[in-house]
C-alpha positions in Angstrom: 0.0 0.0 0.0 1.1 3.6 -0.7 1.6 5.4 2.5 -0.3 8.6 3.0 -0.3 11.6 3.3 1.4 12.9 0.2 3.7 15.7 -0.9 2.6 16.5 -4.4 5.4 17.0 -6.8 4.6 19.5 -9.6 8.2 19.6 -11.0 8.6 22.1 -13.8 5.0 21.7 -15.2 4.4 24.0 -18.2 0.7 24.6 -17.3 -2.1 23.7 -14.9 -3.4 20.9 -17.1 -0.1 19.1 -16.9 -0.5 18.5 -13.2 -3.9 16.8 -13.5 -2.8 13.9 -11.3 -1.9 16.2 -8.4 -5.0 18.2 -9.0 -7.2 15.2 -8.8 -5.7 14.1 -5.5 -6.0 17.5 -4.1 -9.6 17.9 -5.2 -10.8 14.4 -4.2 -8.5 13.4 -1.3 -7.6 16.7 0.2 -6.8 15.0 3.5 -3.9 13.3 1.8 -2.4 16.4 0.3 0.0 18.0 2.8 1.6 20.4 0.3 3.2 20.9 -3.1 6.8 20.9 -4.3 7.5 23.2 -7.3 10.7 23.5 -9.2 12.0 26.7 -10.8 9.9 27.5 -13.9 6.8 25.6 -12.8 3.7 27.3 -14.1 1.2 25.2 -12.2 -0.2 25.9 -8.7 -2.6 23.8 -6.7 -3.1 26.5 -4.1 -1.4 24.3 -1.5 1.5 25.4 0.7 4.8 25.3 -1.1 7.1 23.1 1.0 10.7 21.9 1.0 11.2 18.2 1.5 12.2 18.7 5.1 9.2 20.9 5.8 6.9 18.3 4.3 8.4 15.4 6.3 8.0 17.5 9.5 4.3 18.0 8.5 3.8 14.3 8.2 4.1 13.6 4.5 5.3 10.0 3.8 5.2 9.7 0.0 6.3 12.1 -2.7 3.8 11.6 -5.6 4.8 12.7 -9.0 1.7 14.7 -9.9 2.6 15.5 -13.5 1.1 13.8 -16.5 3.3 14.8 -19.4 3.1 13.6 -23.0 4.7 10.2 -23.2 4.7 9.7 -19.4 8.5 10.2 -18.9 10.5 10.9 -15.8 12.4 14.1 -16.7 16.1 14.2 -16.0 15.5 17.6 -14.5 13.5 16.0 -11.7 16.1 13.4 -10.7 18.0 15.5 -8.2 14.8 16.2 -6.2 13.6 12.6 -6.4 16.9 11.3 -5.1 16.9 13.9 -2.3 13.3 12.8 -1.4 14.4 9.2 -1.0 17.4 10.3 1.1 15.0 12.5 3.2 12.8 9.4 4.0 10.1 9.7 1.4 8.7 6.8 -0.6 8.1 7.7 -4.3 4.9 7.1 -6.2 4.4 7.7 -9.9 1.8 7.0 -12.6 4.1 7.6 -15.5 4.8 5.1 -18.3 8.5 5.6 -17.5 8.8 3.4 -14.4 10.6 4.5 -11.2 12.0 1.0 -10.8 13.6 1.1 -14.3 15.7 4.1 -13.4 19.0 2.7 -12.1 19.9 5.7 -9.9 16.5 5.9 -8.2 16.4 2.1 -7.7 19.9 2.1 -6.2 19.1 5.0 -3.7 15.7 3.4 -2.8 17.5 0.1 -2.0 20.2 1.8 0.0 17.7 3.9 2.0 15.0 1.2 2.4 12.4 3.3 0.7 9.6 2.0 -1.6 9.0 2.9 -5.3 5.4 2.6 -6.3 4.6 2.4 -10.1 0.8 2.6 -10.3 0.8 2.4 -14.1 2.1 -1.1 -14.0 -0.6 -3.8 -14.4 -0.5 -6.3 -11.6 -3.1 -8.6 -13.0 -3.0 -11.0 -16.0 -6.1 -9.7 -17.7 -8.1 -11.9 -20.0 -9.2 -11.1 -23.5 -12.7 -9.6 -23.5 -15.4 -12.2 -24.2 -18.3 -9.7 -24.7 -20.6 -11.7 -22.5 -23.4 -9.5 -21.0 -22.9 -8.9 -17.3 -25.4 -8.2 -14.6 -25.6 -4.8 -13.0 -25.5 -1.4 -14.7 -22.7 0.6 -16.1 -22.1 4.3 -16.9 -19.2 5.6 -18.9 -18.1 9.2 -19.5 -16.8 9.8 -23.1 -15.1 13.1 -24.2 -14.6 15.4 -27.1 -11.0 15.4 -26.1 -8.5 14.2 -23.4 -8.5 15.9 -20.0 -12.0 17.4 -20.2 -13.4 16.1 -16.9 -14.3 12.4 -17.5 -12.8 11.3 -14.2 -14.3 14.2 -12.3 -17.7 13.5 -13.7 -17.6 9.9 -12.5 -16.3 10.8 -9.1 -18.9 13.6 -8.7 -21.7 11.3 -9.7 -20.3 8.6 -7.3 -20.3 11.1 -4.4 -23.9 12.2 -5.1 -25.2 8.7 -5.6 -23.6 7.6 -2.3 -25.2 10.6 -0.6 -28.6 9.3 -1.9 -27.9 5.8 -0.7 -27.7 4.4 -4.2 -25.7 1.2 -4.9 -22.6 2.2 -6.9 -18.8 1.9 -7.4 -16.2 4.2 -9.0 -14.0 2.0 -11.3 -10.6 3.7 -11.8 -8.8 3.1 -15.2 -6.0 5.6 -14.9 -3.1 6.6 -12.6 -5.0 9.5 -10.9 -8.1 7.4 -10.2 -5.9 4.6 -8.8 -4.0 7.0 -6.6 -7.3 8.5 -5.3 -9.1 5.2 -4.7 -6.2 2.7 -4.3 -7.5 0.3 -6.9 -8.2 -0.1 -10.6 -6.7 -1.0 -14.0 -4.0 1.2 -15.5 -5.7 0.9 -18.9 -3.2 2.7 -21.1 -0.4 0.4 -19.9 -2.3 -2.8 -20.7 -1.3 -4.7 -23.9 -3.8 -3.8 -26.5 -5.4 -7.2 -26.9 -6.3 -7.3 -23.2 -7.5 -3.7 -22.7 -11.2 -4.4 -23.2 -10.8 -7.6 -21.0 -9.3 -5.5 -18.2 -12.4 -3.3 -18.2 -14.6 -6.4 -18.0 -12.4 -7.6 -15.1 -12.8 -4.4 -13.0 -16.5 -4.2 -13.7 -17.8 -7.8 -13.1 -21.3 -9.1 -12.5 -23.2 -7.2 -9.8 -26.6 -6.6 -8.2 -29.3 -5.5 -10.7 -29.5 -2.0 -9.1 -25.8 -1.5 -8.8 -24.1 1.1 -11.0 -20.4 1.0 -12.0 -19.2 4.5 -12.8 -16.3 3.7 -15.1 -13.6 6.3 -15.4 -13.3 7.5 -19.0 -10.0 7.9 -20.9 -8.9 9.6 -24.1 -11.4 10.4 -26.9 -12.6 8.5 -29.9 -11.6 11.6 -31.9 -8.1 11.9 -30.6 -5.5 10.6 -33.0 -3.2 9.6 -30.2 -5.5 8.1 -27.6 -8.6 6.8 -29.3 -7.7 3.1 -28.6 -8.3 3.3 -24.8 -11.7 4.9 -25.4 -12.8 2.1 -27.7 -11.6 -0.5 -25.1 -13.7 1.2 -22.4 -16.8 1.3 -24.6 -16.6 -2.4 -25.7 -15.2 -3.7 -22.4 -17.5 -1.6 -20.3 -20.8 -2.4 -22.2 -22.3 0.8 -20.8 -26.0 1.2 -20.3 -25.5 5.0 -20.1 -23.1 7.4 -21.7 -22.2 10.9 -20.4 -20.8 13.3 -23.0 -17.9 15.4 -21.6 -16.7 18.7 -23.1 -14.4 21.7 -22.5 -15.8 24.5 -24.6 -12.9 27.0 -24.5 -10.4 24.9 -26.4 -9.5 25.7 -29.9 -7.8 22.4 -30.7 -7.3 18.8 -29.4 -4.9 18.5 -26.5 -1.4 18.1 -27.9 -2.7 18.1 -31.5 -2.8 21.8 -32.7 -3.9 20.7 -36.3 -7.0 18.9 -35.0 -10.2 20.7 -34.0 -12.5 19.2 -31.4 -15.6 17.4 -32.6 -19.1 18.7 -31.9 -21.1 17.2 -29.1 -23.5 15.9 -31.7 -20.6 14.1 -33.5 -19.5 12.6 -30.2 -23.0 11.5 -29.3 -23.6 9.8 -32.6 -20.2 8.0 -32.9 -19.9 6.9 -29.2 -23.5 5.6 -29.2 -23.0 3.7 -32.4 -19.9 2.0 -30.9 -21.6 1.3 -27.6 -24.6 -0.3 -29.2 -22.3 -2.9 -30.7 -22.0 -4.5 -27.3 -25.2 -3.1 -25.6 -28.0 -2.3 -28.0 -30.0 -0.7 -25.1 -27.3 1.9 -24.3 -28.4 5.5 -24.3 -26.8 9.0 -23.9 -28.3 10.5 -20.7 -26.5 13.8 -20.1 -23.7 16.2 -20.7 -20.9 17.2 -18.4 -19.1 20.5 -19.2 -15.8 21.6 -17.8 -16.5 25.3 -17.2 -13.4 26.2 -15.2 -12.4 28.9 -17.6 -15.8 30.5 -17.7 -17.5 33.0 -15.4 -20.5 31.9 -13.4 -22.9 33.8 -15.7 -21.3 32.5 -18.9 -21.2 29.0 -17.6 -24.9 29.1 -16.7 -25.9 30.6 -20.0 -23.8 28.0 -22.0 -25.4 25.1 -20.1 -28.9 26.4 -20.6 -28.3 26.8 -24.3 -26.8 23.4 -24.5 -29.8 21.8 -22.8 -32.2 23.4 -25.2 -30.0 22.5 -28.2 -29.3 18.9 -27.3 -32.4 17.9 -25.3 -30.2 16.5 -22.5 -29.5 17.7 -19.0 -26.2 19.6 -18.9 -24.1 20.7 -15.9 -20.6 21.1 -14.6 -20.8 18.4 -11.9 -17.7 19.6 -10.0 -18.8 23.3 -10.0 -22.6 23.0 -9.8 -23.1 19.5 -8.5 -24.0 16.2 -10.2 -27.7 16.1 -9.3 -29.0 16.5 -12.9 -26.8 13.6 -14.1 -27.7 11.3 -11.3 -31.4 12.1 -11.8 -31.0 11.1 -15.4 -29.1 7.9 -14.5 -31.8 6.9 -11.9 -34.4 7.1 -14.7 -32.5 4.5 -16.9 
């Protein structure tokens, strides 16, 4: 088990979106976030106390979590000095990057010498089966997005929180490094060999009670040239009964792909539903989740109202305004 609480390492992140792992932990497990460590040039800020390694240890932090999700998932050489110092200071290290901590000889050597642990949460620990497509009992909801990092995980977590408050039978199923660090369990989907990705989703969302909802953490986008494969695996492995469309309206291009525009919500609805009906003909789109963090309250409310009238679906920012509308729609399925 990864020891808590955490010192969240933001490194030299170029923008706020690059620290989505740390942001997710801070937003959903604030009791585990002692403070943040930022290197020179870091342009992200979680609003937590900036701490040195020694200050964080004195405050009770036990694990330094690499809170950066960079393109390719690599451990930057610029971070190495801090990571080595953290091990020597008595921290364990945890990372969700593709570039594994245990594969870095210098980090592995220092960890062994100091008796510290290296936690690579993006390393599958289960031998997942190939998906069989057999219909499972229970119900499943999946968030799909017009792009990466538009709020799919936040949508599922916000719905899970609201459903639990209502006494509904539900589980959040993590499929990425941030979700796994938040909940302590799940499948690191984008690190699973391609033939077994859909099977891993079946594995973490097994048969359940007829009234039980699995809220499956979404990944990637069917329209993203780099990451569409994980989304397809989630749709076919998840066999969703309900889809939530997720969107961030202030972007002018796909994340990391400046030559690609975002699809419309109508295009997302039609393509995602077509793919979902392959494995679950009864699947339906029940609502829209909009990441309005870069909009004023007035602009966000106006945008959501216009969207509801245009799409004929309940629309909200579940993190900003609550997930009641989405849960109401889910309860009606």
